[in-house]
N, C-alpha and C positions, 0 to 999 in steps of 0.2 A: 431640778435646781435652777434658780434664776441667776443670771450673770449680770452684775452691775459693773460697768467699766468707767473709771475716772480718767479723763484725758487731761494731763497737766497737774503739776503739784502746787497749785495756788492755795491761797489762804482757806477758801471754803473746802477744798479737797483735803487739806491737812486735817481739818476738823473731822471729816468723815472717816479718814483712815484711822485716826486715833480712836474714834468711837466704834469702829468695825471690829475691834477685839471682843466686843460684846455682841457680835453679829448672830443672827439666826443661822442654824446649820443648813437651811435650804437656800441660802444666798451666798454666791461666790463673788468676792470683790477683787477687782483688778485695777492697778494703777499703771498707766502708760505715760512715760515722761522721757524727753530726749536726754536728760542728764540724771545721774544718781543723786545729785545735790540740788536742792532748792535754796536759792539765796534770798534772804529776807530783805525786802526793799526798805524797811524801816531803819535798817542799819547801814545802808549804802553810804550815807553821809559820814557816819562814824568810821567806817572802813576807809573811805577816801581820805579822811583827816588823819588816819593812823591811830585812832582810839581803840578800834576793835581788830582782832586778828581775823584772818580769813575763816578759820574754824568757827569762830564765834558768830559769824554771819550766815552760816548755812546749816541746813537740816539734811541728814542722810536719809533719803527717801527709801532706799533699800532696807536699811535697818528698821526704820519706822514701820514699813510694811511687814517685815518679818515678825516683829513683835506683835503686830495686830492680826496676823494670819491672813494678810492680803497679798496677792501675787503682784510682783513688781516686774515691769517690762521696760527696759531702757531703749526706747525707740521714739521716733516722732511720727505722729499721725499725719498722713498726707491727704487723705480723702475719706469722706463718709458717704455711705449709701443708706439713707434713712429708711428706704422702702424695703431693702433686703436686710437691713440692720447689720451692716458690715463696716468695719474700719480697715483701711489699708495703711501700713507703716512704710517708712523709708527703707526698711530691711526686707520688704516684700511679704511681710506677715499679714494675714487676714484674720481679724478677730470678729466674732459674732457676739452680739449683746442682746439682752432683753431690755436693759436701760443703760443709757450712756449720759455722762455729764462732762461738760467742757469748762475748764477753768485754766485757760492757757495764756491769760494776760493779753497785752496789746503789743504794738511795735512802736519804736521811736524813729519814725521816718515820715516824709511827706512828699508825695508825688507831685504836689503843686509847685514845689520849688525846683526849678530847672537845675539839673546836675547834682542835687543833694544826695540822691541814692548812691551815686558813685563815690562820693567823698565823705559821707556821713560816718561817724564812729558809732555803730549800733551797740547798745548795751542790753538789748532784748533779742531773744530770750535771755533771762537774767543770769544763766550760767556763763554767759560771755563777759559778765561784769568785771571780774578780777583782772582779766587780761587787758581789757580796755582802760581800766584805771591806771595800769602801769604805763600805758601810752600817754595818758593825760599828764601823769607825773613828769614824764620826760619832755613834754611839749613846752616850748618857750612862748608860744602864742596860741592860746586856746580860746575859741569862740563857742559860747552856748547860745543856741537859738531858742527863745521862749521866755516869757515873763512870769510863768507860773511857779508853784512851789518847788517842783522837781528841778527846774533849771537853776533857780537862784540858790537853792540849798546846795546843789552840787558845786556851783561856782564858788560859793563862800567856803565850803569845806575844802575844796582844792586849793583855794587861796590860803587858807589857814595852814594846810600841809606844806605848801611851798614856802611860806614865811618861816615856819618852824625849821625847815631844812636849809634856809639861807638862800632860797631862789626868789628873792624880792624883785629881781629884774624880769621874771616871767610874767607876761601879761595875761590877765583873765578878763574876758569881755563877754557881756550879755547883750544880745540884740533882741529887742522886744517890740512887737507891734502894738501891744496894749500896755497900760500901766502895770508895774509889778504887783502881783497878787491882787489883781483887779477884783476878783470875786469876793475878796475879804473886806472890801469897802475902801473908801478914799483915805481914811486915816491910817489904816494898816498898810495901804500901798505907799503912802508918803513915808511912814516909819521905816518900811523895808528899803525904800530907795535911799534914805539917809544912812542906813546901816551899810548897804552895799558900797556906797561912795566912801564912807569912812574907812571901810576895810580895804579899799583900794581896787575894787572891781569897777571896770570901765563899763558904763551903760550907754547904749546907742539905741534910741527910739527909732523904729522903722521896721518895715516888713522885708524880709530877705526875698529877693527875686531870682537870684542865680548864684550857684556855687561852682567855682572852677578850682583847678589844682592850685592851692595856696591863696586863692582870692575869693572874697565873698562880696556880693553886690546887694544894695538895699534900694527901696523905692525913694529914699531921700537923696539919692545920688552918691552915697558913700561907697567907697571901695576899701575893704578891710583885709589885711593880710592875716593868714593863720597857718599854724602847723597841724592842728587838729580842730575839727569842727564837729559839734554834736548837737543834734536836734532833740530838744526836750520841750517842744511846743504843744504838749498835750498828747494823749493817747491816740493811736490810729488803729483801725480794725485789722486783725490778723487775716492773712489771705485765705485761710482754710475754708471759711464759710462761703466765700465768693465763688469757689469752684464746686459747690454742692447745690442741691435743690432746696436746702433749708432756707426758710424766710429770714431775711436780714432787714435792718433799717437802711436808710439812704447812705450811711457811711460804711456799711458792710459788716456791722456787728450782728451777732446772732440775736434775733428778736424773740424775747420770752415774755410770758404772762406773769402775773403776780405770784404764781406758784413756782416760778423759775423754770417753767417748761416752754419748749418751742411752741409757738402759736399754732403750728400745724401738726407737729409730731409730739404727742404728750409723753412719749418714752425718751425724749431727748431733752436734757436740761442744760442750763448755762448760767454761770455766775461770774462775778468779778469784772475785770476790764474788758473781757471779750464779748460781753452780752449787754443788750439794752432792754430795760423793762418797758413794755409797750405802753403801760398806763402811767409810767413815771420816767419819761425819756431823759429828763434832766438830772437824774440821780448821779452824783459824781462817780466817775470810774476810778476808784482809789482803794487802798487797802482797808480803810475803815468800812466801806460798803461790803467788800468781800468777806471780811471777818464776821460781820453781822449776818451775812447770808448763809454762813456755814451751818448753824443749827437748823435753819429752815430747810436747806438742801438735804441734810441728814434725815430729818423727819419725812420729807416728801419722797426721797428715794426708797426708803423703807416702806412708807405707806403705799406707794405705787406698786412696789414688788409684792405686797401682801393684799393688793386690791382693797386697801383701807383708806384711812383719812389722810388728806394732805392739807397743809396750812399755807396762807399767803405770807409773803414777805412785806413788811411795812417799813418803808424808808423813813429815816429821821429828817426833820426839817433843818435842824442844826446839829453840829457835832464838834467835839473838841479836836483840834489838830495842833501838833507841835512839830516844828521843823528846827533843825540845827542851823545856827548862824556862825559856827566856828567858836573855838576856845571854850567849849563846854557851856555855851549859852544857848538858850532855846527861845524861839519865837512862837508864842502860844496864841491861837485864835479860837474864838467861839462866837459864831455869828460875826458881828461887826466889832466885837471887843478883841483887843490884842495887848500883849505885854511881852517884854524881853527880859529874861533873867537867867541866872544860873540855876535857880529853883526849877524853872520850866524844863531846862535840859535834863536835870536829875529825874524829873517825873517821866520824861520821854525815855530815858535810859532804863528806868524801873519797869515801864510798860513793855519795852522791847525785850528786856532780859526775861521778864516773866513769860512773854509769848514764846520765846525760844526754849525755855526750860520745859514748857508743856510738851514739846515734841522731841525732847532729848531724853527725858526720864522714862 
């Protein structure tokens, strides 16, 4: 019997678990995750704003595995020996695999900013998210570092919650070294800047150079006070691969080929935020990519286990993205096109709810 181990409950692995209920009898599936619950990042903003309950934002991995006939292990993988095909967990367990796949996400931290690691409010791994949101709700001065979608969406959602609860005197600040939503184009960037300022979010262009207890410093000479600071300036590689012999890119992400296999160990797979495609290194590390990789990963894990056919993952050049800007309005982008409307938020809500229903039923 072949053993396939999935490390992490990310989007691609959710697809594989769901499909494994139709598994071949000669394949054993195992999911290892540090938490029984996987929180869906697409609903983070809605939970922050108070639109969704905690239960609506999470998937019960243990129940999902039980329904699919997949073993569930609540542990964190600390190291991998790809030569001996062993995994070591934080509970001292050693697992042997024939094939292993990693979908463990990224981390929200930056070792380039002095002092950040000590004072940053980490929301990854994502099972930490609910606890950290409670801290942000209490914070009277919150600073988000980063000008991308994750940072500005969280800032706007938190601002909407505070306004609804009567905490208008609580300051929400975004420090960004590049224009907001820069990758979406100049017009989308300007539109988002106008929205943020209209909603009462303070914007401070500049690169954060140092973070101290209650103070943050930028390269523009600014010193900003805070009660909570959170880095959302783009994904950073998880430390797991840096301590193994698995090949990584320059940032420390697992390096995989178009078949989602490690470039040196074909029985090791990687998807989502934790991996970089060797031939397409600029593919965005986001939920859209991870969801699209799921069916390819499923085919290739089964194909590899049966010594059969595997297929390449083909990235999209453009994709639809919708982020919440508060008050049940969405900011929709497709390439350089963008619009803001209640209709866009309703579409996002429909997509997110449909995704969650798939893994609850």
